[in-house]
N, C-alpha and C positions, 0 to 999 in steps of 0.2 A: 505493500501500500501507500503512496506518496502520500505524505503530508504537510502540507507548506502554509503556515504562519499565516494569521490574514493581516497583522499587521506590520512585517519587516519581507516577506512574502520567503525566508527562508526554507528549504527545499531537499525536505530529505528523502530515501527510498527506505522505509523497515519489513521487513523479513511477517506477514504475516500472523505463520508461526512464530513468533515474540510477542506480538501482542497477547494482554488475554477478552479473551471472546467478549464482558462486558468494559474494556477500556473504551472511556468514548473521549477524556481529556487529555491535553498534551500541553508539554512548557516550552516554548520555545527556548535553546540552548547560548540563540544570542542573545532576544529582545528581549527575551524573561518572561512573553507576551501570554497568560496563561488560555487560550482558548479552549472550545469543543469539537473538535478532526470526524464524529462522526455519532450519529444515533447508532443508537438498540434499546432492541424487548429489556426494562429489568426488570426484573426474578426476585419474590417476599426474598428473605434473610442474602438475597446476594452477596456473593467474600467475590474479588476479581482474584485472582490467584495461585496471582507472588500473594498471597498473604492467607490460601489457606490453609496454609505447612504448619502457622503459629492458630491457626482458627483451628485449628484439627485440635489442640490439645487445651480448650480452650475451656467450659463452662458453658452451656448454653443456659437457656431461661430466659438469657437478661439479655431482651432488647432495646432500652436503651442504648448499654455500650457496643452491641452489635448493629443499631444506623452510625452512632460516632467509626467502630470504626468503618462501615463502610463505605460513611460519605470522604472519611481520608485517604481508603485504595484509594474511591474513586478522582479528591484532588493530585494522586500521585503527580510524579514527575517525569511522566511515565517517558516522552521525548528525551529530553534529558540522561537519565538512566544507559538508554538504545545512545545515545549520543559515545556516552562511556565505554561501555559493553561493544561498537566501535576501534578507540585510542585503545582499544587496555590489549585487539588482539591484533593490530598492528606492531603494534607496539611489543611488547615484553611476553602480552600474554598475563599479564597477573596484577591483577589490581590494583593498586595502597595506595597512597598518600597524594605517589607524585598528580597520577589522575586527579584528586581530585582537589588539583589546584588551579591558577592561575593559570590558559593554554601559556603564557609566560612571562616567565620568569622575568625576567626583564625590569616589566612591569609587575613589577610586586619581586625588591625589591629590599622591604621592611624585610619580608620571610628573610627573600636568599642570598642575601647582601648581595653590592652590587659586580666586585668580577664572578662568582659562583653563579648568580641570578645575565650574569652575561652572561657563560658561556655555559650554561644550559638551556640559557635558549638556539639559541647557535647548534647546538648538538642533540637538537630535535626540532628543526630545522632539518637542517643538512638528514637527516637518521628518519625520520619521523617529517617529514610537508601533510601529508594530508590530514595526519591526528592532527597535530598542528593547523595547522589553518582551519581545519575545518569546525574546533574548539575554539576562534579565538570573538571577540566578543566588540561591538563597543567603546575605542578606551580613548579619541583624539589624534592631536599629532606627534606629540611631543616629542611623545618617550621612543616611540617609531623613528623622528627623525633624529633624536638620541645614537639611536643604535646605531643607524645608516654614517653616521655619519663616525662611531666610534670602529662601525667596520673599513670604513674611508683611511683613516688615519692610521689605521694600527694598521694598513697594506701600504703605505704613500712612503709609509718609517720602511716598513721592509725594506719595498723599493730601494727608494736614499738608499740604504745601509751599505746592499747591493751594489750597488749604481759607484755605492765610494773608491770599496774593497774591487772593480772590474769584473765581478762576473755579469749584471747585465749590461745591453749596451743604455747610450744616457737615457734614450727614448721609450723607456719604461713604460707597457699599458696596468693600467687599472680597469679599476670597477665604473668608472663614467667609460659607455663608449665616445672615439671623436676627441678626446683630455688631452692624449694623452703628453704625459711636458718633460718636459727633461731634465730631473732633480740637483745632475755635477752644479758644483756652485749655489746653490738658497739657502736661503740662509734660514734658519727659529717660525722670522714672522709670517713666509710664504708656507710653514708650513702650518703656523699651530692656527691660525687666522686666517690669510687668505686662500687657503683650499677648502677647510672648512664651508668655507662666503660659497665659494664657487660650488662644491658637490650640492655646499645645500637649496641653492639654486636649478643645478641641474636638475634632482631632483624634485621638486617640484612643477617644474614646466615636465621632463620623462614622465610624468604622474598626471602631467593635466590632459599631452597630446593623446595618452592610452588612456585615460577615460573616458577620451570622446569615440575613441574605435570602437572600444569594451560600450559604450550605450550605441553606438546607431547600427549593434549587431542585438540590439539589444539585453548586453552581458552586465555589466551594470548594475544591479542592481542594489549593492548597497554605496551607494555611493560614493564621494569620489576620496569619500574614508577611509571606504576599501581595500580601492585600489589599490592609492598610497602607502597603505597600512600594509600589502601585498606586497609590491613594490620596496616598503624600507625593509620589511623582512631577509626578502627574499635573497638580501644582497652578502647576506648570514655566507654561503660559498666559497663567495673574493676573499675570506679571510684566506688562503690557500696559497692567495700572490705570497705568499710569506715562502713563499720556499718555492726555490733557483730556479730560473727554463721553465718549468709542464707548470706549474698551481697557476699561474695566471691563469691563465689555462682550461684548466683545466674547472678552476672554481669561476671562468665565464658561461662554459657549460654547467656547469652543476644548479649556476644558481638561476641561469634563466631557468632551467628545468623546474627551480625551485617555485620561483616564481607564477610560472605559467601557472601550478598545483593550486599558486597560495590564488590569481584569481578563478581560478575556478571556486571550488570550494570556501571564499570571503558572498560570493556573489555565486556562490548558490548557482548556477552553467552548468553548462557544459565545454571538456577543449576541447567541440568545433569552434563552436563560437570564443573561443580568444584568443585562439589558435587562427582564426581570420582578421579576427582585431589587432593584432599585431602584425599580420605578414602588410594589413593589407597597407600602412604610411610607408613598409618600407617600399612594396610593388612602388606605389603615385610617388615616390623620391626614384624612381631607378628610371618610369616611362618624363621626369620632369627635362631628370636629366638624359632624355634622348635627345629628345625634345630640340632638348635646347645643346648640343652637341653635334646637330644632326645637319645638313647644309643648306644652305638657306635657297 
């Protein structure tokens, strides 16, 4: 059964066999809206299947207690529970505290700490992107922007170091396509101030253009915020750029794959729509370049 939130349009396919026969309500894991996703005929004394084991050992005859259990079971966050089960299957298969915590530890630094929260977020994005982005809730632009800038600065500092010892060419590549710059002789002001400013401007422009094309293919349901968050967190694999030679290339490819997955799950759309939205501007630029270069 496909369940769709009427508030934010988040969608999820839930196997029919995992839905208790009398369950009617669900709570959206993204916006927390509670809604009725179907109507079923209730039976006297009914208790949801997931509550039946506890009810079997309880004393019968207390009608008020039974009615209370019934109401509590019907209001149970069925959809979010199934969402957690999906994360468990894609990661370790063992439910625990990590699954109950924030999808992005980076946005819960009070619990995780700065560097543990950062690297735990990087690990989740790189190893289980579907689980990470499917559980992501709205949370603003500030923390994702900070995450992206930290990844960018770490990568650029590593590139600068490799340049200084002569391993990389002077014009090393990094996470912003088309913005490769030689860092030989660049001062700390460039690295610590100007570079983050350029990268901040770049991600807003890149996310804005991407979102326009996602909307054109009806794949931008979570708004610009959703596109921005997927773009920012999708940069996590670019940390592989700290490795010489092949690190930047592998990180760029991995980052592209993770970002596509992020768009798909955050906007609740299909991979086909996302890929079309990403390919179209490239094709348009190639067409414009061909027209400009063609003889008149």
